C-alpha positions as CSV (number, residue, x, y, z in Angstrom):
1,M,-0.1,0.0,0.1
2,H,2.4,2.8,1.3
3,M,5.5,2.4,-0.2
4,L,5.4,2.6,-4.1
5,R,6.6,-0.2,-6.1
6,S,8.8,0.8,-9.0
7,S,7.7,-2.5,-10.6
8,V,5.1,-0.6,-12.6
9,L,8.2,1.1,-14.5
10,N,10.0,-1.4,-16.9
11,T,13.1,-0.3,-16.4
12,N,14.7,-2.5,-19.1
13,K,14.1,-0.7,-22.1
14,R,17.4,0.5,-23.9
15,I,16.1,2.8,-26.6
16,G,16.1,6.1,-26.3
17,F,14.2,9.2,-27.5
18,T,15.3,12.2,-29.4
19,L,13.9,15.6,-28.0
20,Q,12.8,18.6,-29.4
21,K,15.9,21.3,-29.4
22,R,15.7,23.3,-26.3
23,T,12.6,21.3,-24.6
24,F,14.8,20.9,-21.8
25,S,16.8,24.2,-22.0
26,N,15.1,26.2,-19.0
27,Q,14.6,23.4,-17.1
28,Q,16.7,23.5,-13.1
29,F,18.9,20.9,-12.2
30,S,19.8,19.2,-8.8
31,I,22.9,17.6,-7.4
32,Y,23.2,15.0,-5.6
33,I,26.5,14.1,-3.6
34,H,26.8,10.4,-2.5
35,W,29.3,9.8,0.6
36,P,30.0,6.1,1.0
37,Y,31.0,5.4,4.4
38,C,29.5,5.1,7.5
39,E,30.6,3.8,11.0
40,S,28.2,0.8,10.6
41,K,25.6,-0.3,8.5
42,C,22.1,-0.3,9.3
43,T,20.4,-3.9,9.4
44,Y,17.6,-2.7,6.6
45,C,19.9,-0.8,4.5
46,N,20.8,-2.2,0.7
47,F,22.5,0.6,-0.6
48,N,26.0,1.3,-1.7
49,K,27.4,2.1,1.8
50,Y,31.0,0.9,3.4
51,V,32.0,0.8,6.6
52,N,34.1,3.5,7.4
53,P,38.1,2.2,7.1
54,K,41.2,2.3,9.2
55,D,42.4,4.7,7.3
56,P,39.9,6.4,5.2
57,P,40.7,7.9,1.5
58,H,38.8,11.2,2.6
59,D,40.8,14.2,0.8
60,R,41.3,11.5,-2.4
61,L,37.2,10.8,-2.5
62,V,36.2,14.8,-2.1
63,K,39.1,15.5,-4.7
64,S,37.7,13.0,-6.8
65,M,33.9,14.2,-6.6
66,T,35.3,17.5,-7.6
67,T,37.0,16.5,-10.6
68,E,33.9,14.6,-11.7
69,L,31.8,17.9,-10.9
70,E,34.3,19.8,-12.9
71,Y,33.8,17.8,-15.7
72,F,30.0,17.7,-16.1
73,L,29.2,21.2,-14.9
74,N,32.0,22.4,-17.6
75,N,31.0,20.3,-20.2
76,T,28.6,21.7,-22.8
77,R,26.8,18.6,-23.6
78,Y,24.7,19.3,-20.7
79,Q,24.2,22.8,-20.5
80,F,24.7,23.3,-16.8
81,K,25.9,26.8,-17.3
82,N,22.9,27.8,-18.9
83,R,20.7,26.7,-16.4
84,Q,19.1,27.1,-13.0
85,L,20.4,25.3,-10.0
86,H,17.4,23.8,-8.1
87,S,19.4,22.2,-4.9
88,V,22.1,20.3,-3.9
89,Y,21.7,16.9,-1.6
90,F,24.8,15.2,0.5
91,G,23.4,11.6,1.3
92,G,24.1,8.3,1.7
93,G,22.7,6.1,-1.0
94,T,20.5,6.7,-4.3
95,P,17.5,8.8,-3.6
96,S,16.2,7.1,-0.5
97,K,15.3,7.3,2.6
98,Y,17.9,5.7,4.9
99,L,20.8,8.2,6.2
100,M,24.2,8.2,7.2
101,T,27.0,10.1,8.5
102,W,29.0,12.2,6.6
103,L,32.3,11.8,8.3
104,Y,34.6,13.9,6.5
105,P,35.1,17.4,8.0
106,P,33.0,20.3,6.7
107,S,36.1,21.2,4.8
108,G,35.0,18.5,2.4
109,I,31.7,19.8,1.9
110,A,33.0,23.5,1.5
111,S,35.3,22.6,-1.1
112,I,32.3,20.8,-3.4
113,L,30.0,23.5,-2.5
114,K,33.0,25.5,-4.1
115,T,33.1,23.9,-7.3
116,I,29.4,24.0,-7.7
117,D,29.4,27.7,-7.0
118,K,32.5,28.4,-9.7
119,Y,30.7,26.7,-12.4
120,V,26.8,27.1,-12.0
121,G,26.5,29.5,-9.0
122,L,25.1,29.5,-5.4
123,N,23.1,31.6,-3.6
124,D,20.6,31.7,-0.7
125,T,17.7,30.8,-2.2
126,I,19.1,27.3,-3.7
127,E,18.3,24.5,-1.0
128,V,21.6,23.0,0.4
129,S,20.7,19.9,2.5
130,M,23.0,17.4,4.1
131,E,21.9,13.8,5.8
132,A,23.5,13.1,9.3
133,N,23.0,10.5,12.3
134,P,22.6,11.9,16.0
135,T,25.8,10.4,17.0
136,S,27.8,12.3,14.8
137,I,26.5,15.5,15.7
138,E,28.6,17.5,17.8
139,L,27.7,21.6,18.2
140,S,31.3,22.7,16.4
141,K,30.9,20.3,13.6
142,L,27.3,21.3,12.7
143,K,28.6,24.9,13.1
144,G,30.9,24.0,10.8
145,F,28.8,22.3,8.2
146,R,26.3,25.4,8.4
147,E,29.1,28.1,7.6
148,A,30.7,25.6,4.7
149,G,26.6,26.3,2.9
150,I,24.5,23.9,4.4
151,N,21.1,25.4,5.0
152,R,19.1,22.3,5.7
153,L,19.6,19.3,8.3
154,S,18.0,15.7,7.6
155,L,18.4,13.8,11.2
156,G,18.3,10.1,10.8
157,I,16.6,9.2,13.8
158,Q,14.3,6.7,12.7
159,S,13.3,5.7,16.5
160,F,13.3,6.9,19.8
161,N,12.9,3.4,21.4
162,N,16.4,2.1,22.1
163,E,15.3,-1.7,22.1
164,H,14.2,-0.9,18.4
165,L,16.9,1.3,18.1
166,K,18.9,-2.1,18.4
167,I,17.1,-4.2,16.4
168,L,17.8,-1.7,13.2
169,G,21.4,-1.4,13.9
170,R,21.5,2.2,14.7
171,D,24.3,3.1,17.0
172,H,22.7,6.2,18.9
173,T,19.9,6.2,21.3
174,G,16.7,8.0,21.9
175,N,18.6,10.7,24.7
176,E,21.2,11.1,22.2
177,A,18.5,11.6,19.2
178,L,16.8,14.2,21.4
179,K,20.1,15.9,22.2
180,A,21.2,15.8,18.6
181,L,17.7,17.5,17.6
182,S,17.9,20.4,20.0
183,I,21.4,21.4,18.6
184,A,20.3,21.0,15.3
185,K,17.1,23.6,15.8
186,D,19.9,26.1,17.5
187,I,22.0,26.2,14.8
188,F,19.3,25.4,11.8
189,H,16.3,26.8,13.1
190,K,13.3,24.3,13.1
191,E,12.1,25.6,10.1
192,R,15.6,24.3,8.3
193,V,15.4,21.0,10.5
194,T,13.7,17.7,9.5
195,F,14.2,14.0,10.8
196,D,12.9,10.3,10.1
197,L,10.9,7.9,11.9
198,I,10.3,4.3,10.6
199,Y,6.8,2.7,11.9
200,A,5.6,-1.1,11.4
201,R,9.0,-2.0,13.2
202,P,9.3,-5.1,14.7
203,G,7.1,-6.1,18.0
204,Q,5.7,-2.4,17.7
205,T,2.0,-1.7,18.3
206,I,-0.5,0.6,16.9
207,D,-0.4,2.3,20.7
208,D,3.2,2.3,20.8
209,W,3.6,4.1,17.2
210,R,0.8,6.7,18.4
211,K,3.1,7.7,21.5
212,E,6.1,7.7,19.9
213,L,4.8,10.0,16.8
214,R,3.2,12.3,19.3
215,D,6.2,12.8,21.3
216,A,7.9,13.1,18.0
217,L,5.9,15.8,16.5
218,N,5.5,17.9,19.9
219,I,9.5,18.2,19.3
220,A,9.8,18.6,15.6
221,G,10.5,21.3,13.3
222,D,8.0,22.6,9.8
223,H,9.1,19.1,8.2
224,M,9.1,15.2,9.0
225,S,9.6,12.2,7.1
226,M,7.4,8.8,8.4
227,Y,8.7,5.7,6.1
228,Q,6.8,2.1,6.6
229,L,9.8,-0.2,7.1
230,T,10.7,-2.2,4.4
231,L,12.4,-5.5,4.6
232,E,14.9,-5.4,1.9
233,R,15.8,-8.9,0.6
234,S,19.5,-10.1,1.9
235,T,19.9,-7.8,4.1
236,P,20.7,-8.7,8.1
237,L,16.8,-7.8,9.3
238,H,15.4,-9.5,6.3
239,K,17.5,-12.9,7.0
240,Q,16.7,-12.2,11.3
241,S,13.2,-12.3,10.2
242,L,12.9,-15.3,8.0
243,K,15.1,-17.0,10.8
244,G,12.3,-15.8,14.2
245,L,15.5,-14.1,15.6
246,I,13.5,-10.5,16.0
247,P,10.0,-9.7,17.2
248,T,7.2,-10.1,14.8
249,I,6.9,-7.3,12.1
250,P,3.3,-5.9,12.0
251,D,1.4,-7.4,9.2
252,S,-0.1,-5.3,6.3
253,D,-3.6,-4.6,7.6
254,T,-1.5,-3.3,11.1
255,A,0.6,-1.4,9.1
256,A,-2.3,0.1,7.1
257,D,-3.8,1.3,10.3
258,M,-0.3,2.8,11.3
259,Y,-0.4,4.6,8.0
260,E,-3.7,6.3,8.5
261,E,-2.8,7.0,12.4
262,T,0.6,8.7,11.2
263,V,-1.8,11.1,8.7
264,S,-4.4,12.1,11.0
265,I,-2.1,12.4,13.9
266,A,0.5,14.8,11.7
267,K,-3.0,16.8,10.8
268,E,-3.8,17.6,14.1
269,F,-0.1,18.7,14.8
270,G,-0.6,21.0,11.3
271,Y,1.5,19.1,9.1
272,Q,0.4,18.6,5.7
273,H,0.5,15.6,4.2
274,Y,2.2,16.5,0.7
275,E,4.0,13.2,0.1
276,V,3.1,9.5,0.9
277,S,6.1,9.5,3.5
278,S,6.6,13.6,3.9
279,Y,4.8,16.3,5.7
280,A,5.4,19.9,6.2
281,K,3.7,22.7,8.4
282,N,4.0,25.1,5.6
283,Q,5.1,25.8,1.7
284,S,8.4,26.6,2.3
285,A,9.7,24.0,4.2
286,I,8.5,21.0,1.6
287,S,11.8,19.5,0.6
288,R,12.5,21.0,-2.9
289,H,15.4,18.5,-3.6
290,N,12.9,15.3,-3.4
291,F,10.4,17.3,-5.6
292,S,13.1,17.2,-8.4
293,Y,13.1,13.1,-8.5
294,W,9.0,13.3,-8.5
295,Q,8.4,15.8,-10.9
296,G,11.2,14.6,-13.8
297,M,13.8,17.1,-13.3
298,D,17.4,16.1,-14.5
299,Y,20.1,15.4,-11.0
300,L,23.5,15.3,-11.3
301,G,24.4,12.3,-9.0
302,I,27.8,12.4,-8.0
303,G,30.1,9.9,-5.8
304,P,30.7,5.7,-5.8
305,G,27.3,4.2,-7.1
306,A,25.3,7.8,-7.0
307,H,22.3,7.7,-9.6
308,G,21.7,10.6,-11.6
309,R,19.0,11.4,-14.8
310,L,20.6,13.7,-17.4
311,T,19.8,15.5,-20.7
312,D,22.3,14.8,-23.2
313,F,21.8,18.1,-25.6
314,T,24.2,17.3,-28.1
315,E,22.3,14.2,-29.1
316,N,19.1,15.4,-28.0
317,K,18.1,12.9,-25.4
318,R,17.6,11.7,-21.7
319,V,19.9,9.0,-20.2
320,R,20.5,7.5,-16.4
321,T,23.6,7.4,-15.2
322,F,25.5,4.9,-12.9
323,G,28.3,5.5,-10.7
324,E,31.0,2.9,-10.1
325,F,30.3,1.3,-7.1
326,H,33.1,0.5,-5.0
327,P,35.2,3.6,-3.7
328,N,38.6,2.8,-5.1
329,K,37.6,1.9,-8.5
330,Y,35.7,5.2,-8.7
331,M,38.5,7.5,-7.5
332,A,40.6,5.5,-9.7
333,L,38.2,6.4,-12.9
334,C,38.0,9.8,-11.8
335,E,41.5,10.3,-11.7
336,A,42.1,8.8,-15.4
337,E,39.1,9.9,-17.0
338,G,37.6,12.6,-15.2
339,E,34.1,11.3,-14.2
340,G,33.3,7.8,-12.3
341,I,30.5,6.6,-14.4
342,R,30.2,2.9,-14.8
343,K,27.3,3.4,-17.2
344,M,24.9,5.4,-19.0
345,V,21.0,4.1,-20.1
346,P,19.2,6.1,-22.9
347,L,15.9,6.9,-21.1
348,S,13.0,5.6,-23.6
349,L,9.9,7.7,-23.9
350,R,7.8,5.5,-22.3
351,D,10.0,5.1,-19.5
352,M,10.3,8.5,-18.9
353,A,6.3,8.8,-19.2
354,E,5.7,6.0,-16.6
355,E,8.2,7.9,-14.5
356,L,6.6,11.5,-14.5
357,I,3.2,9.4,-13.6
358,V,4.7,6.9,-11.4
359,F,6.4,9.4,-9.1
360,G,4.0,12.3,-9.5
361,M,1.3,10.7,-8.2
362,R,3.3,9.7,-4.8
363,T,2.9,13.6,-4.1
364,R,-0.2,15.7,-3.8
365,M,0.6,17.9,-6.2
366,G,0.4,15.2,-8.9
367,I,1.3,15.3,-12.5
368,P,0.5,18.6,-14.3
369,R,-0.2,18.3,-17.9
370,S,2.2,21.1,-19.1
371,R,5.1,19.5,-17.1
372,F,4.4,16.3,-18.8
373,S,4.4,17.5,-22.1
374,A,7.3,19.5,-21.6
375,M,9.2,16.6,-20.3
376,T,8.0,14.0,-23.1
377,N,8.9,15.9,-26.2
378,G,5.3,17.6,-26.3
379,K,3.0,14.3,-25.7
380,I,-0.1,14.6,-24.2
381,L,-0.9,12.9,-20.5
382,D,-4.1,11.5,-21.1
383,N,-2.9,9.4,-23.9
384,F,-0.7,7.5,-21.6
385,L,-3.8,6.6,-18.8
386,D,-6.2,4.3,-19.3
387,K,-9.6,6.3,-19.4
388,E,-11.6,4.0,-17.7
389,A,-9.4,3.7,-14.9
390,L,-8.9,7.6,-14.9
391,E,-12.8,7.7,-14.7
392,L,-13.8,5.3,-12.0
393,F,-10.9,6.7,-9.7
394,T,-12.1,10.0,-10.4
395,N,-15.6,9.1,-9.8
396,S,-14.5,7.3,-6.2
397,G,-12.9,10.6,-4.8
398,F,-9.3,9.0,-5.3
399,I,-8.1,11.1,-8.2
400,V,-8.3,14.7,-9.3
401,N,-8.6,15.2,-12.9
402,E,-8.6,19.2,-13.8
403,Y,-8.0,21.5,-16.6
404,K,-7.4,24.6,-14.4
405,V,-6.7,25.3,-10.7
406,T,-9.6,24.3,-8.7
407,D,-7.9,23.6,-5.4
408,G,-7.1,26.6,-3.0
409,Q,-5.3,24.6,-0.6
410,M,-2.8,23.5,-3.6
411,S,0.1,26.0,-2.2
412,S,0.2,23.8,1.2
413,Y,1.3,20.9,-0.8
414,V,3.2,22.3,-3.9
415,P,6.2,24.1,-3.9
416,Q,6.0,27.8,-5.0
417,E,7.5,27.4,-7.9
418,L,6.3,24.9,-9.6
419,A,2.6,26.1,-8.9
420,H,2.4,27.7,-12.3
421,E,2.4,24.7,-14.2
422,W,-1.3,24.0,-13.0
423,V,-2.8,27.0,-14.5
424,D,-2.9,26.4,-18.3
425,Q,-3.7,22.5,-18.6
426,G,-4.2,21.6,-14.8
427,G,-3.0,17.3,-14.5
428,I,-4.6,15.0,-12.3
429,R,-3.5,14.3,-8.8
430,P,-4.2,11.9,-5.6
431,T,-6.6,12.9,-2.9
432,E,-5.9,12.1,0.5
433,A,-7.8,8.8,0.3
434,G,-6.0,8.2,-3.2
435,L,-2.6,8.6,-2.0
436,E,-3.2,5.6,0.8
437,R,-3.9,3.5,-2.1
438,M,-1.7,4.5,-5.1
439,D,0.0,1.1,-5.2
440,Y,-3.2,-0.4,-6.3
441,I,-3.8,2.5,-8.4
442,L,-1.1,3.0,-10.3
443,P,-0.8,-0.3,-12.2
444,R,-4.5,0.0,-13.5
445,L,-4.0,3.4,-14.4
446,L,-1.1,3.2,-16.5
447,K,-2.4,2.2,-20.3
448,L,-0.2,-1.1,-21.4
449,S,0.3,0.9,-24.8
450,S,0.0,4.6,-25.4
451,D,-2.0,6.7,-28.6
452,E,1.3,8.5,-29.0
């Protein structure tokens, strides 16, 4: 139900599509920086991370990242110098919900941001986020990150329950999380601090979750992310579950009840549910960087195992990029060739269309017809939708299908810079009830073949 599955996307297609010239020339883009090292690896994590080595090559890795940034930002093939930077994100995986520790001093981030500023410019209006674990928080270090240019902090708290933290493989306590949050809000202010919680954890009851959530919302800033635990195959937590070594994980019905309680309680505390797992108190608190993924913007992935989605203006096509996984191989590749890309895969028109619909519909904003057309070489959104399914879900109150803006509350869940895209042609967007059922809706909403 809650965690949207990418299985409705056909990721095996390898046929690219030609873009109309300058279709994307004015589109904003984001930058994602992947740091692969952690103090320890969480039991539920299946991302490209490595336990911090005894003598970590931090300086070499930062140099490799700045080299790769220079390669792409200065490359006329991608025209980044002619486009506006939307956001920068320092994280620990492909676009993901699980957090890591930035184990390099603030000087490393300052060096990376200086390189970005040199080629495409940075200013105070651009969201620059960083993920961090509570155990890595020290007042002097956080101040250094703020001074280096970070203006939004995301804390990987996940739980305030010490027993559950141990099961998840987290190396902080509930009290350490509280202390870290207090320090973070002093430095970044509450409107620029967010943190994650995971529900449907082993042994967790609905009453447990209600209490923990209310306690968390009482001390939260203007943004929070609440995720249902996903057991990824081959992770330690998945193996422990199969062997019965951990308490029982809540079944799907209980998890569904927890989801509904999350939405309801967050609303009581003044949070708007703007994406499947994201909540904000106001428009300015909405995560700009995540919207770049959900709305199909280009994003440049830098670092070992980082993914990206770019427009190649020389060949007028869009491609997915995949960074070399292992840090040593990535650094060697950057030093030899200037970039650390393992492979590039052309995006077919159908891939891009489905991706826009799938990820757009995990937000209350949905997908505007104007954006869909701009991102698919002028194609029409409705031609990619099953008309009978659309009518059924619209009549059932799960989807809003409009040709002009009719929702006066849209500003509470749509970033200001994207609201204009609804004015001319409208679009489709889920209601709250529809967002809860999106895993069921999407496979039925997407046509198997389009009328393009």
